mmCIF entry with sequence, helices, sheets and N, C-alpha, C, O atoms, coordinates in Angstrom:
data_MODEL
# 
_entry.id   MODEL 
# 
_entity.id                         1 
_entity.type                       polymer 
_entity.pdbx_number_of_molecules   1 
# 
_entity_poly.entity_id                      1 
_entity_poly.type                           'polypeptide(L)' 
_entity_poly.nstd_linkage                   no 
_entity_poly.nstd_monomer                   no 
_entity_poly.pdbx_seq_one_letter_code       
;(UNK)(UNK)(UNK)(UNK)(UNK)(UNK)(UNK)(UNK)(UNK)(UNK)(UNK)(UNK)(UNK)(UNK)(UNK)(UNK)
(UNK)(UNK)(UNK)(UNK)(UNK)(UNK)(UNK)(UNK)(UNK)(UNK)(UNK)(UNK)(UNK)(UNK)(UNK)(UNK)
(UNK)(UNK)(UNK)(UNK)(UNK)(UNK)(UNK)(UNK)(UNK)(UNK)(UNK)(UNK)(UNK)(UNK)(UNK)(UNK)
(UNK)(UNK)(UNK)(UNK)
;
_entity_poly.pdbx_seq_one_letter_code_can   XXXXXXXXXXXXXXXXXXXXXXXXXXXXXXXXXXXXXXXXXXXXXXXXXXXX 
_entity_poly.pdbx_strand_id                 A 
# 
loop_
_entity_poly_seq.entity_id 
_entity_poly_seq.num 
_entity_poly_seq.mon_id 
_entity_poly_seq.hetero 
1 1  UNK n 
1 2  UNK n 
1 3  UNK n 
1 4  UNK n 
1 5  UNK n 
1 6  UNK n 
1 7  UNK n 
1 8  UNK n 
1 9  UNK n 
1 10 UNK n 
1 11 UNK n 
1 12 UNK n 
1 13 UNK n 
1 14 UNK n 
1 15 UNK n 
1 16 UNK n 
1 17 UNK n 
1 18 UNK n 
1 19 UNK n 
1 20 UNK n 
1 21 UNK n 
1 22 UNK n 
1 23 UNK n 
1 24 UNK n 
1 25 UNK n 
1 26 UNK n 
1 27 UNK n 
1 28 UNK n 
1 29 UNK n 
1 30 UNK n 
1 31 UNK n 
1 32 UNK n 
1 33 UNK n 
1 34 UNK n 
1 35 UNK n 
1 36 UNK n 
1 37 UNK n 
1 38 UNK n 
1 39 UNK n 
1 40 UNK n 
1 41 UNK n 
1 42 UNK n 
1 43 UNK n 
1 44 UNK n 
1 45 UNK n 
1 46 UNK n 
1 47 UNK n 
1 48 UNK n 
1 49 UNK n 
1 50 UNK n 
1 51 UNK n 
1 52 UNK n 
# 
_struct_asym.id          A 
_struct_asym.entity_id   1 
# 
_struct_conf.conf_type_id            HELX_P 
_struct_conf.id                      HELX_P1 
_struct_conf.pdbx_PDB_helix_id       AA1 
_struct_conf.beg_label_comp_id       UNK 
_struct_conf.beg_label_asym_id       A 
_struct_conf.beg_label_seq_id        25 
_struct_conf.pdbx_beg_PDB_ins_code   ? 
_struct_conf.end_label_comp_id       UNK 
_struct_conf.end_label_asym_id       A 
_struct_conf.end_label_seq_id        45 
_struct_conf.pdbx_end_PDB_ins_code   ? 
_struct_conf.beg_auth_comp_id        UNK 
_struct_conf.beg_auth_asym_id        A 
_struct_conf.beg_auth_seq_id         25 
_struct_conf.end_auth_comp_id        UNK 
_struct_conf.end_auth_asym_id        A 
_struct_conf.end_auth_seq_id         45 
_struct_conf.pdbx_PDB_helix_class    1 
_struct_conf.details                 ? 
_struct_conf.pdbx_PDB_helix_length   21 
# 
_struct_conf_type.id          HELX_P 
_struct_conf_type.criteria    ? 
_struct_conf_type.reference   ? 
# 
_struct_sheet.id               AA1 
_struct_sheet.type             ? 
_struct_sheet.number_strands   2 
_struct_sheet.details          ? 
# 
_struct_sheet_order.sheet_id     AA1 
_struct_sheet_order.range_id_1   1 
_struct_sheet_order.range_id_2   2 
_struct_sheet_order.offset       ? 
_struct_sheet_order.sense        anti-parallel 
# 
loop_
_struct_sheet_range.sheet_id 
_struct_sheet_range.id 
_struct_sheet_range.beg_label_comp_id 
_struct_sheet_range.beg_label_asym_id 
_struct_sheet_range.beg_label_seq_id 
_struct_sheet_range.pdbx_beg_PDB_ins_code 
_struct_sheet_range.end_label_comp_id 
_struct_sheet_range.end_label_asym_id 
_struct_sheet_range.end_label_seq_id 
_struct_sheet_range.pdbx_end_PDB_ins_code 
_struct_sheet_range.beg_auth_comp_id 
_struct_sheet_range.beg_auth_asym_id 
_struct_sheet_range.beg_auth_seq_id 
_struct_sheet_range.end_auth_comp_id 
_struct_sheet_range.end_auth_asym_id 
_struct_sheet_range.end_auth_seq_id 
AA1 1 UNK A 6  ? UNK A 12 ? UNK A 6  UNK A 12 
AA1 2 UNK A 15 ? UNK A 21 ? UNK A 15 UNK A 21 
# 
loop_
_atom_site.group_PDB 
_atom_site.id 
_atom_site.type_symbol 
_atom_site.label_atom_id 
_atom_site.label_alt_id 
_atom_site.label_comp_id 
_atom_site.label_asym_id 
_atom_site.label_entity_id 
_atom_site.label_seq_id 
_atom_site.pdbx_PDB_ins_code 
_atom_site.Cartn_x 
_atom_site.Cartn_y 
_atom_site.Cartn_z 
_atom_site.occupancy 
_atom_site.B_iso_or_equiv 
_atom_site.pdbx_formal_charge 
_atom_site.auth_seq_id 
_atom_site.auth_comp_id 
_atom_site.auth_asym_id 
_atom_site.auth_atom_id 
_atom_site.pdbx_PDB_model_num 
ATOM 1   N N  . UNK A 1 1  ? 27.333  118.387 -72.149 1.00 0.00 ? 1  UNK A N  1 
ATOM 2   C CA . UNK A 1 1  ? 27.007  117.825 -73.447 1.00 0.00 ? 1  UNK A CA 1 
ATOM 3   C C  . UNK A 1 1  ? 25.566  117.322 -73.394 1.00 0.00 ? 1  UNK A C  1 
ATOM 4   O O  . UNK A 1 1  ? 25.219  116.540 -72.509 1.00 0.00 ? 1  UNK A O  1 
ATOM 5   N N  . UNK A 1 2  ? 24.726  117.761 -74.329 1.00 0.00 ? 2  UNK A N  1 
ATOM 6   C CA . UNK A 1 2  ? 23.345  117.329 -74.327 1.00 0.00 ? 2  UNK A CA 1 
ATOM 7   C C  . UNK A 1 2  ? 23.181  116.135 -75.280 1.00 0.00 ? 2  UNK A C  1 
ATOM 8   O O  . UNK A 1 2  ? 23.848  116.037 -76.310 1.00 0.00 ? 2  UNK A O  1 
ATOM 9   N N  . UNK A 1 3  ? 22.304  115.271 -74.912 1.00 0.00 ? 3  UNK A N  1 
ATOM 10  C CA . UNK A 1 3  ? 21.999  114.094 -75.696 1.00 0.00 ? 3  UNK A CA 1 
ATOM 11  C C  . UNK A 1 3  ? 20.747  114.348 -76.520 1.00 0.00 ? 3  UNK A C  1 
ATOM 12  O O  . UNK A 1 3  ? 19.755  114.847 -75.986 1.00 0.00 ? 3  UNK A O  1 
ATOM 13  N N  . UNK A 1 4  ? 20.767  114.019 -77.807 1.00 0.00 ? 4  UNK A N  1 
ATOM 14  C CA . UNK A 1 4  ? 19.606  114.238 -78.646 1.00 0.00 ? 4  UNK A CA 1 
ATOM 15  C C  . UNK A 1 4  ? 18.524  113.241 -78.294 1.00 0.00 ? 4  UNK A C  1 
ATOM 16  O O  . UNK A 1 4  ? 18.772  112.036 -78.254 1.00 0.00 ? 4  UNK A O  1 
ATOM 17  N N  . UNK A 1 5  ? 17.319  113.737 -78.037 1.00 0.00 ? 5  UNK A N  1 
ATOM 18  C CA . UNK A 1 5  ? 16.197  112.870 -77.728 1.00 0.00 ? 5  UNK A CA 1 
ATOM 19  C C  . UNK A 1 5  ? 15.316  112.818 -78.951 1.00 0.00 ? 5  UNK A C  1 
ATOM 20  O O  . UNK A 1 5  ? 14.989  113.852 -79.534 1.00 0.00 ? 5  UNK A O  1 
ATOM 21  N N  . UNK A 1 6  ? 14.927  111.611 -79.344 1.00 0.00 ? 6  UNK A N  1 
ATOM 22  C CA . UNK A 1 6  ? 14.042  111.401 -80.468 1.00 0.00 ? 6  UNK A CA 1 
ATOM 23  C C  . UNK A 1 6  ? 12.649  111.110 -79.949 1.00 0.00 ? 6  UNK A C  1 
ATOM 24  O O  . UNK A 1 6  ? 12.503  110.376 -78.972 1.00 0.00 ? 6  UNK A O  1 
ATOM 25  N N  . UNK A 1 7  ? 11.628  111.659 -80.570 1.00 0.00 ? 7  UNK A N  1 
ATOM 26  C CA . UNK A 1 7  ? 10.242  111.317 -80.256 1.00 0.00 ? 7  UNK A CA 1 
ATOM 27  C C  . UNK A 1 7  ? 9.754   110.399 -81.358 1.00 0.00 ? 7  UNK A C  1 
ATOM 28  O O  . UNK A 1 7  ? 9.773   110.748 -82.538 1.00 0.00 ? 7  UNK A O  1 
ATOM 29  N N  . UNK A 1 8  ? 9.316   109.215 -80.947 1.00 0.00 ? 8  UNK A N  1 
ATOM 30  C CA . UNK A 1 8  ? 8.885   108.194 -81.880 1.00 0.00 ? 8  UNK A CA 1 
ATOM 31  C C  . UNK A 1 8  ? 7.492   107.719 -81.522 1.00 0.00 ? 8  UNK A C  1 
ATOM 32  O O  . UNK A 1 8  ? 7.260   107.315 -80.383 1.00 0.00 ? 8  UNK A O  1 
ATOM 33  N N  . UNK A 1 9  ? 6.566   107.755 -82.453 1.00 0.00 ? 9  UNK A N  1 
ATOM 34  C CA . UNK A 1 9  ? 5.205   107.252 -82.206 1.00 0.00 ? 9  UNK A CA 1 
ATOM 35  C C  . UNK A 1 9  ? 5.164   105.764 -82.513 1.00 0.00 ? 9  UNK A C  1 
ATOM 36  O O  . UNK A 1 9  ? 5.606   105.313 -83.569 1.00 0.00 ? 9  UNK A O  1 
ATOM 37  N N  . UNK A 1 10 ? 4.615   105.008 -81.548 1.00 0.00 ? 10 UNK A N  1 
ATOM 38  C CA . UNK A 1 10 ? 4.472   103.571 -81.712 1.00 0.00 ? 10 UNK A CA 1 
ATOM 39  C C  . UNK A 1 10 ? 3.052   103.156 -81.289 1.00 0.00 ? 10 UNK A C  1 
ATOM 40  O O  . UNK A 1 10 ? 2.344   103.897 -80.608 1.00 0.00 ? 10 UNK A O  1 
ATOM 41  N N  . UNK A 1 11 ? 2.672   101.963 -81.711 1.00 0.00 ? 11 UNK A N  1 
ATOM 42  C CA . UNK A 1 11 ? 1.390   101.404 -81.314 1.00 0.00 ? 11 UNK A CA 1 
ATOM 43  C C  . UNK A 1 11 ? 1.647   100.065 -80.645 1.00 0.00 ? 11 UNK A C  1 
ATOM 44  O O  . UNK A 1 11 ? 2.308   99.190  -81.204 1.00 0.00 ? 11 UNK A O  1 
ATOM 45  N N  . UNK A 1 12 ? 1.104   99.918  -79.421 1.00 0.00 ? 12 UNK A N  1 
ATOM 46  C CA . UNK A 1 12 ? 1.214   98.700  -78.680 1.00 0.00 ? 12 UNK A CA 1 
ATOM 47  C C  . UNK A 1 12 ? -0.187  98.320  -78.214 1.00 0.00 ? 12 UNK A C  1 
ATOM 48  O O  . UNK A 1 12 ? -0.845  99.079  -77.504 1.00 0.00 ? 12 UNK A O  1 
ATOM 49  N N  . UNK A 1 13 ? -0.628  97.149  -78.618 1.00 0.00 ? 13 UNK A N  1 
ATOM 50  C CA . UNK A 1 13 ? -1.975  96.662  -78.257 1.00 0.00 ? 13 UNK A CA 1 
ATOM 51  C C  . UNK A 1 13 ? -3.066  97.663  -78.680 1.00 0.00 ? 13 UNK A C  1 
ATOM 52  O O  . UNK A 1 13 ? -4.041  97.875  -77.958 1.00 0.00 ? 13 UNK A O  1 
ATOM 53  N N  . UNK A 1 14 ? -2.886  98.259  -79.838 1.00 0.00 ? 14 UNK A N  1 
ATOM 54  C CA . UNK A 1 14 ? -3.886  99.191  -80.355 1.00 0.00 ? 14 UNK A CA 1 
ATOM 55  C C  . UNK A 1 14 ? -3.865  100.575 -79.719 1.00 0.00 ? 14 UNK A C  1 
ATOM 56  O O  . UNK A 1 14 ? -4.665  101.434 -80.087 1.00 0.00 ? 14 UNK A O  1 
ATOM 57  N N  . UNK A 1 15 ? -2.975  100.797 -78.785 1.00 0.00 ? 15 UNK A N  1 
ATOM 58  C CA . UNK A 1 15 ? -2.808  102.113 -78.139 1.00 0.00 ? 15 UNK A CA 1 
ATOM 59  C C  . UNK A 1 15 ? -1.606  102.830 -78.717 1.00 0.00 ? 15 UNK A C  1 
ATOM 60  O O  . UNK A 1 15 ? -0.545  102.229 -78.888 1.00 0.00 ? 15 UNK A O  1 
ATOM 61  N N  . UNK A 1 16 ? -1.759  104.102 -79.018 1.00 0.00 ? 16 UNK A N  1 
ATOM 62  C CA . UNK A 1 16 ? -0.659  104.895 -79.560 1.00 0.00 ? 16 UNK A CA 1 
ATOM 63  C C  . UNK A 1 16 ? 0.121   105.550 -78.421 1.00 0.00 ? 16 UNK A C  1 
ATOM 64  O O  . UNK A 1 16 ? -0.464  106.088 -77.481 1.00 0.00 ? 16 UNK A O  1 
ATOM 65  N N  . UNK A 1 17 ? 1.424   105.497 -78.517 1.00 0.00 ? 17 UNK A N  1 
ATOM 66  C CA . UNK A 1 17 ? 2.314   106.090 -77.533 1.00 0.00 ? 17 UNK A CA 1 
ATOM 67  C C  . UNK A 1 17 ? 3.379   106.895 -78.240 1.00 0.00 ? 17 UNK A C  1 
ATOM 68  O O  . UNK A 1 17 ? 3.774   106.549 -79.353 1.00 0.00 ? 17 UNK A O  1 
ATOM 69  N N  . UNK A 1 18 ? 3.856   107.962 -77.620 1.00 0.00 ? 18 UNK A N  1 
ATOM 70  C CA . UNK A 1 18 ? 5.002   108.689 -78.094 1.00 0.00 ? 18 UNK A CA 1 
ATOM 71  C C  . UNK A 1 18 ? 6.116   108.435 -77.097 1.00 0.00 ? 18 UNK A C  1 
ATOM 72  O O  . UNK A 1 18 ? 6.009   108.767 -75.917 1.00 0.00 ? 18 UNK A O  1 
ATOM 73  N N  . UNK A 1 19 ? 7.191   107.838 -77.599 1.00 0.00 ? 19 UNK A N  1 
ATOM 74  C CA . UNK A 1 19 ? 8.327   107.487 -76.776 1.00 0.00 ? 19 UNK A CA 1 
ATOM 75  C C  . UNK A 1 19 ? 9.472   108.466 -77.016 1.00 0.00 ? 19 UNK A C  1 
ATOM 76  O O  . UNK A 1 19 ? 9.878   108.670 -78.160 1.00 0.00 ? 19 UNK A O  1 
ATOM 77  N N  . UNK A 1 20 ? 9.988   109.064 -75.972 1.00 0.00 ? 20 UNK A N  1 
ATOM 78  C CA . UNK A 1 20 ? 11.161  109.946 -76.101 1.00 0.00 ? 20 UNK A CA 1 
ATOM 79  C C  . UNK A 1 20 ? 12.350  109.159 -75.612 1.00 0.00 ? 20 UNK A C  1 
ATOM 80  O O  . UNK A 1 20 ? 12.355  108.629 -74.501 1.00 0.00 ? 20 UNK A O  1 
ATOM 81  N N  . UNK A 1 21 ? 13.370  109.091 -76.467 1.00 0.00 ? 21 UNK A N  1 
ATOM 82  C CA . UNK A 1 21 ? 14.540  108.277 -76.151 1.00 0.00 ? 21 UNK A CA 1 
ATOM 83  C C  . UNK A 1 21 ? 15.747  108.814 -76.887 1.00 0.00 ? 21 UNK A C  1 
ATOM 84  O O  . UNK A 1 21 ? 15.623  109.497 -77.903 1.00 0.00 ? 21 UNK A O  1 
ATOM 85  N N  . UNK A 1 22 ? 16.921  108.494 -76.359 1.00 0.00 ? 22 UNK A N  1 
ATOM 86  C CA . UNK A 1 22 ? 18.135  108.857 -77.092 1.00 0.00 ? 22 UNK A CA 1 
ATOM 87  C C  . UNK A 1 22 ? 18.519  107.730 -78.093 1.00 0.00 ? 22 UNK A C  1 
ATOM 88  O O  . UNK A 1 22 ? 19.497  107.853 -78.830 1.00 0.00 ? 22 UNK A O  1 
ATOM 89  N N  . UNK A 1 23 ? 17.742  106.656 -78.099 1.00 0.00 ? 23 UNK A N  1 
ATOM 90  C CA . UNK A 1 23 ? 17.953  105.598 -79.100 1.00 0.00 ? 23 UNK A CA 1 
ATOM 91  C C  . UNK A 1 23 ? 17.384  106.037 -80.446 1.00 0.00 ? 23 UNK A C  1 
ATOM 92  O O  . UNK A 1 23 ? 16.469  106.858 -80.499 1.00 0.00 ? 23 UNK A O  1 
ATOM 93  N N  . UNK A 1 24 ? 17.930  105.488 -81.538 1.00 0.00 ? 24 UNK A N  1 
ATOM 94  C CA . UNK A 1 24 ? 17.401  105.832 -82.854 1.00 0.00 ? 24 UNK A CA 1 
ATOM 95  C C  . UNK A 1 24 ? 15.921  105.377 -82.971 1.00 0.00 ? 24 UNK A C  1 
ATOM 96  O O  . UNK A 1 24 ? 15.538  104.358 -82.396 1.00 0.00 ? 24 UNK A O  1 
ATOM 97  N N  . UNK A 1 25 ? 15.111  106.132 -83.708 1.00 0.00 ? 25 UNK A N  1 
ATOM 98  C CA . UNK A 1 25 ? 13.690  105.789 -83.862 1.00 0.00 ? 25 UNK A CA 1 
ATOM 99  C C  . UNK A 1 25 ? 13.462  104.342 -84.322 1.00 0.00 ? 25 UNK A C  1 
ATOM 100 O O  . UNK A 1 25 ? 12.535  103.693 -83.837 1.00 0.00 ? 25 UNK A O  1 
ATOM 101 N N  . UNK A 1 26 ? 14.272  103.829 -85.231 1.00 0.00 ? 26 UNK A N  1 
ATOM 102 C CA . UNK A 1 26 ? 14.081  102.470 -85.714 1.00 0.00 ? 26 UNK A CA 1 
ATOM 103 C C  . UNK A 1 26 ? 14.229  101.453 -84.584 1.00 0.00 ? 26 UNK A C  1 
ATOM 104 O O  . UNK A 1 26 ? 13.471  100.485 -84.518 1.00 0.00 ? 26 UNK A O  1 
ATOM 105 N N  . UNK A 1 27 ? 15.192  101.665 -83.701 1.00 0.00 ? 27 UNK A N  1 
ATOM 106 C CA . UNK A 1 27 ? 15.346  100.776 -82.555 1.00 0.00 ? 27 UNK A CA 1 
ATOM 107 C C  . UNK A 1 27 ? 14.124  100.834 -81.637 1.00 0.00 ? 27 UNK A C  1 
ATOM 108 O O  . UNK A 1 27 ? 13.650  99.797  -81.173 1.00 0.00 ? 27 UNK A O  1 
ATOM 109 N N  . UNK A 1 28 ? 13.621  102.016 -81.378 1.00 0.00 ? 28 UNK A N  1 
ATOM 110 C CA . UNK A 1 28 ? 12.408  102.178 -80.561 1.00 0.00 ? 28 UNK A CA 1 
ATOM 111 C C  . UNK A 1 28 ? 11.233  101.449 -81.175 1.00 0.00 ? 28 UNK A C  1 
ATOM 112 O O  . UNK A 1 28 ? 10.475  100.790 -80.464 1.00 0.00 ? 28 UNK A O  1 
ATOM 113 N N  . UNK A 1 29 ? 11.064  101.559 -82.511 1.00 0.00 ? 29 UNK A N  1 
ATOM 114 C CA . UNK A 1 29 ? 9.995   100.853 -83.185 1.00 0.00 ? 29 UNK A CA 1 
ATOM 115 C C  . UNK A 1 29 ? 10.172  99.345  -83.093 1.00 0.00 ? 29 UNK A C  1 
ATOM 116 O O  . UNK A 1 29 ? 9.186   98.627  -82.932 1.00 0.00 ? 29 UNK A O  1 
ATOM 117 N N  . UNK A 1 30 ? 11.392  98.848  -83.189 1.00 0.00 ? 30 UNK A N  1 
ATOM 118 C CA . UNK A 1 30 ? 11.650  97.419  -83.075 1.00 0.00 ? 30 UNK A CA 1 
ATOM 119 C C  . UNK A 1 30 ? 11.309  96.919  -81.676 1.00 0.00 ? 30 UNK A C  1 
ATOM 120 O O  . UNK A 1 30 ? 10.700  95.859  -81.528 1.00 0.00 ? 30 UNK A O  1 
ATOM 121 N N  . UNK A 1 31 ? 11.689  97.659  -80.671 1.00 0.00 ? 31 UNK A N  1 
ATOM 122 C CA . UNK A 1 31 ? 11.380  97.270  -79.307 1.00 0.00 ? 31 UNK A CA 1 
ATOM 123 C C  . UNK A 1 31 ? 9.862   97.265  -79.082 1.00 0.00 ? 31 UNK A C  1 
ATOM 124 O O  . UNK A 1 31 ? 9.327   96.340  -78.470 1.00 0.00 ? 31 UNK A O  1 
ATOM 125 N N  . UNK A 1 32 ? 9.175   98.291  -79.576 1.00 0.00 ? 32 UNK A N  1 
ATOM 126 C CA . UNK A 1 32 ? 7.721   98.387  -79.431 1.00 0.00 ? 32 UNK A CA 1 
ATOM 127 C C  . UNK A 1 32 ? 7.053   97.206  -80.149 1.00 0.00 ? 32 UNK A C  1 
ATOM 128 O O  . UNK A 1 32 ? 6.096   96.634  -79.626 1.00 0.00 ? 32 UNK A O  1 
ATOM 129 N N  . UNK A 1 33 ? 7.536   96.839  -81.322 1.00 0.00 ? 33 UNK A N  1 
ATOM 130 C CA . UNK A 1 33 ? 6.974   95.706  -82.068 1.00 0.00 ? 33 UNK A CA 1 
ATOM 131 C C  . UNK A 1 33 ? 7.161   94.410  -81.276 1.00 0.00 ? 33 UNK A C  1 
ATOM 132 O O  . UNK A 1 33 ? 6.267   93.564  -81.237 1.00 0.00 ? 33 UNK A O  1 
ATOM 133 N N  . UNK A 1 34 ? 8.304   94.266  -80.659 1.00 0.00 ? 34 UNK A N  1 
ATOM 134 C CA . UNK A 1 34 ? 8.579   93.075  -79.848 1.00 0.00 ? 34 UNK A CA 1 
ATOM 135 C C  . UNK A 1 34 ? 7.608   93.027  -78.649 1.00 0.00 ? 34 UNK A C  1 
ATOM 136 O O  . UNK A 1 34 ? 7.000   91.992  -78.377 1.00 0.00 ? 34 UNK A O  1 
ATOM 137 N N  . UNK A 1 35 ? 7.478   94.135  -77.956 1.00 0.00 ? 35 UNK A N  1 
ATOM 138 C CA . UNK A 1 35 ? 6.557   94.226  -76.799 1.00 0.00 ? 35 UNK A CA 1 
ATOM 139 C C  . UNK A 1 35 ? 5.130   93.913  -77.250 1.00 0.00 ? 35 UNK A C  1 
ATOM 140 O O  . UNK A 1 35 ? 4.423   93.143  -76.601 1.00 0.00 ? 35 UNK A O  1 
ATOM 141 N N  . UNK A 1 36 ? 4.716   94.513  -78.361 1.00 0.00 ? 36 UNK A N  1 
ATOM 142 C CA . UNK A 1 36 ? 3.343   94.286  -78.866 1.00 0.00 ? 36 UNK A CA 1 
ATOM 143 C C  . UNK A 1 36 ? 3.143   92.794  -79.177 1.00 0.00 ? 36 UNK A C  1 
ATOM 144 O O  . UNK A 1 36 ? 2.104   92.232  -78.831 1.00 0.00 ? 36 UNK A O  1 
ATOM 145 N N  . UNK A 1 37 ? 4.111   92.156  -79.815 1.00 0.00 ? 37 UNK A N  1 
ATOM 146 C CA . UNK A 1 37 ? 3.972   90.735  -80.165 1.00 0.00 ? 37 UNK A CA 1 
ATOM 147 C C  . UNK A 1 37 ? 3.897   89.893  -78.891 1.00 0.00 ? 37 UNK A C  1 
ATOM 148 O O  . UNK A 1 37 ? 3.090   88.965  -78.832 1.00 0.00 ? 37 UNK A O  1 
ATOM 149 N N  . UNK A 1 38 ? 4.694   90.176  -77.888 1.00 0.00 ? 38 UNK A N  1 
ATOM 150 C CA . UNK A 1 38 ? 4.679   89.387  -76.676 1.00 0.00 ? 38 UNK A CA 1 
ATOM 151 C C  . UNK A 1 38 ? 3.368   89.587  -75.911 1.00 0.00 ? 38 UNK A C  1 
ATOM 152 O O  . UNK A 1 38 ? 2.818   88.615  -75.393 1.00 0.00 ? 38 UNK A O  1 
ATOM 153 N N  . UNK A 1 39 ? 2.863   90.792  -75.826 1.00 0.00 ? 39 UNK A N  1 
ATOM 154 C CA . UNK A 1 39 ? 1.594   91.041  -75.163 1.00 0.00 ? 39 UNK A CA 1 
ATOM 155 C C  . UNK A 1 39 ? 0.474   90.306  -75.897 1.00 0.00 ? 39 UNK A C  1 
ATOM 156 O O  . UNK A 1 39 ? -0.386  89.688  -75.270 1.00 0.00 ? 39 UNK A O  1 
ATOM 157 N N  . UNK A 1 40 ? 0.490   90.374  -77.222 1.00 0.00 ? 40 UNK A N  1 
ATOM 158 C CA . UNK A 1 40 ? -0.531  89.685  -78.014 1.00 0.00 ? 40 UNK A CA 1 
ATOM 159 C C  . UNK A 1 40 ? -0.449  88.177  -77.778 1.00 0.00 ? 40 UNK A C  1 
ATOM 160 O O  . UNK A 1 40 ? -1.477  87.507  -77.673 1.00 0.00 ? 40 UNK A O  1 
ATOM 161 N N  . UNK A 1 41 ? 0.758   87.650  -77.696 1.00 0.00 ? 41 UNK A N  1 
ATOM 162 C CA . UNK A 1 41 ? 0.955   86.237  -77.410 1.00 0.00 ? 41 UNK A CA 1 
ATOM 163 C C  . UNK A 1 41 ? 0.332   85.825  -76.069 1.00 0.00 ? 41 UNK A C  1 
ATOM 164 O O  . UNK A 1 41 ? -0.339  84.798  -75.969 1.00 0.00 ? 41 UNK A O  1 
ATOM 165 N N  . UNK A 1 42 ? 0.568   86.642  -75.054 1.00 0.00 ? 42 UNK A N  1 
ATOM 166 C CA . UNK A 1 42 ? 0.025   86.362  -73.735 1.00 0.00 ? 42 UNK A CA 1 
ATOM 167 C C  . UNK A 1 42 ? -1.516  86.462  -73.756 1.00 0.00 ? 42 UNK A C  1 
ATOM 168 O O  . UNK A 1 42 ? -2.208  85.610  -73.199 1.00 0.00 ? 42 UNK A O  1 
ATOM 169 N N  . UNK A 1 43 ? -2.019  87.485  -74.389 1.00 0.00 ? 43 UNK A N  1 
ATOM 170 C CA . UNK A 1 43 ? -3.485  87.666  -74.434 1.00 0.00 ? 43 UNK A CA 1 
ATOM 171 C C  . UNK A 1 43 ? -4.190  86.510  -75.174 1.00 0.00 ? 43 UNK A C  1 
ATOM 172 O O  . UNK A 1 43 ? -5.306  86.123  -74.828 1.00 0.00 ? 43 UNK A O  1 
ATOM 173 N N  . UNK A 1 44 ? -3.509  85.971  -76.201 1.00 0.00 ? 44 UNK A N  1 
ATOM 174 C CA . UNK A 1 44 ? -4.108  84.874  -76.968 1.00 0.00 ? 44 UNK A CA 1 
ATOM 175 C C  . UNK A 1 44 ? -3.991  83.536  -76.257 1.00 0.00 ? 44 UNK A C  1 
ATOM 176 O O  . UNK A 1 44 ? -4.733  82.606  -76.572 1.00 0.00 ? 44 UNK A O  1 
ATOM 177 N N  . UNK A 1 45 ? -3.080  83.423  -75.313 1.00 0.00 ? 45 UNK A N  1 
ATOM 178 C CA . UNK A 1 45 ? -2.856  82.139  -74.621 1.00 0.00 ? 45 UNK A CA 1 
ATOM 179 C C  . UNK A 1 45 ? -3.617  81.997  -73.317 1.00 0.00 ? 45 UNK A C  1 
ATOM 180 O O  . UNK A 1 45 ? -3.608  80.922  -72.718 1.00 0.00 ? 45 UNK A O  1 
ATOM 181 N N  . UNK A 1 46 ? -4.265  83.036  -72.868 1.00 0.00 ? 46 UNK A N  1 
ATOM 182 C CA . UNK A 1 46 ? -4.957  82.987  -71.574 1.00 0.00 ? 46 UNK A CA 1 
ATOM 183 C C  . UNK A 1 46 ? -6.308  83.721  -71.673 1.00 0.00 ? 46 UNK A C  1 
ATOM 184 O O  . UNK A 1 46 ? -6.544  84.519  -72.580 1.00 0.00 ? 46 UNK A O  1 
ATOM 185 N N  . UNK A 1 47 ? -7.158  83.421  -70.723 1.00 0.00 ? 47 UNK A N  1 
ATOM 186 C CA . UNK A 1 47 ? -8.451  84.082  -70.648 1.00 0.00 ? 47 UNK A CA 1 
ATOM 187 C C  . UNK A 1 47 ? -8.303  85.397  -69.870 1.00 0.00 ? 47 UNK A C  1 
ATOM 188 O O  . UNK A 1 47 ? -8.635  85.482  -68.688 1.00 0.00 ? 47 UNK A O  1 
ATOM 189 N N  . UNK A 1 48 ? -7.801  86.405  -70.564 1.00 0.00 ? 48 UNK A N  1 
ATOM 190 C CA . UNK A 1 48 ? -7.623  87.707  -69.952 1.00 0.00 ? 48 UNK A CA 1 
ATOM 191 C C  . UNK A 1 48 ? -8.775  88.606  -70.335 1.00 0.00 ? 48 UNK A C  1 
ATOM 192 O O  . UNK A 1 48 ? -9.150  88.678  -71.505 1.00 0.00 ? 48 UNK A O  1 
ATOM 193 N N  . UNK A 1 49 ? -9.329  89.280  -69.377 1.00 0.00 ? 49 UNK A N  1 
ATOM 194 C CA . UNK A 1 49 ? -10.496 90.124  -69.637 1.00 0.00 ? 49 UNK A CA 1 
ATOM 195 C C  . UNK A 1 49 ? -10.104 91.435  -70.237 1.00 0.00 ? 49 UNK A C  1 
ATOM 196 O O  . UNK A 1 49 ? -10.779 91.898  -71.157 1.00 0.00 ? 49 UNK A O  1 
ATOM 197 N N  . UNK A 1 50 ? -9.051  92.066  -69.773 1.00 0.00 ? 50 UNK A N  1 
ATOM 198 C CA . UNK A 1 50 ? -8.636  93.350  -70.346 1.00 0.00 ? 50 UNK A CA 1 
ATOM 199 C C  . UNK A 1 50 ? -7.129  93.390  -70.550 1.00 0.00 ? 50 UNK A C  1 
ATOM 200 O O  . UNK A 1 50 ? -6.380  92.695  -69.865 1.00 0.00 ? 50 UNK A O  1 
ATOM 201 N N  . UNK A 1 51 ? -6.701  94.199  -71.485 1.00 0.00 ? 51 UNK A N  1 
ATOM 202 C CA . UNK A 1 51 ? -5.283  94.221  -71.853 1.00 0.00 ? 51 UNK A CA 1 
ATOM 203 C C  . UNK A 1 51 ? -4.433  95.100  -70.957 1.00 0.00 ? 51 UNK A C  1 
ATOM 204 O O  . UNK A 1 51 ? -3.209  94.971  -70.999 1.00 0.00 ? 51 UNK A O  1 
ATOM 205 N N  . UNK A 1 52 ? -4.986  95.969  -70.165 1.00 0.00 ? 52 UNK A N  1 
ATOM 206 C CA . UNK A 1 52 ? -4.182  96.879  -69.346 1.00 0.00 ? 52 UNK A CA 1 
ATOM 207 C C  . UNK A 1 52 ? -3.774  96.153  -68.082 1.00 0.00 ? 52 UNK A C  1 
ATOM 208 O O  . UNK A 1 52 ? -3.087  96.725  -67.236 1.00 0.00 ? 52 UNK A O  1 
# 
């Protein structure tokens, strides 16, 4: 039995990524938004030189 893989484009910290997952695209976008918000929070709270 094959599992359907969805390709979903997301942006995290200004970088575009294509995520392949068996999760629905909306879930993938929600997770990416959460990760983006947390990374932004960390970058704003500390003197970090680069985001990678």
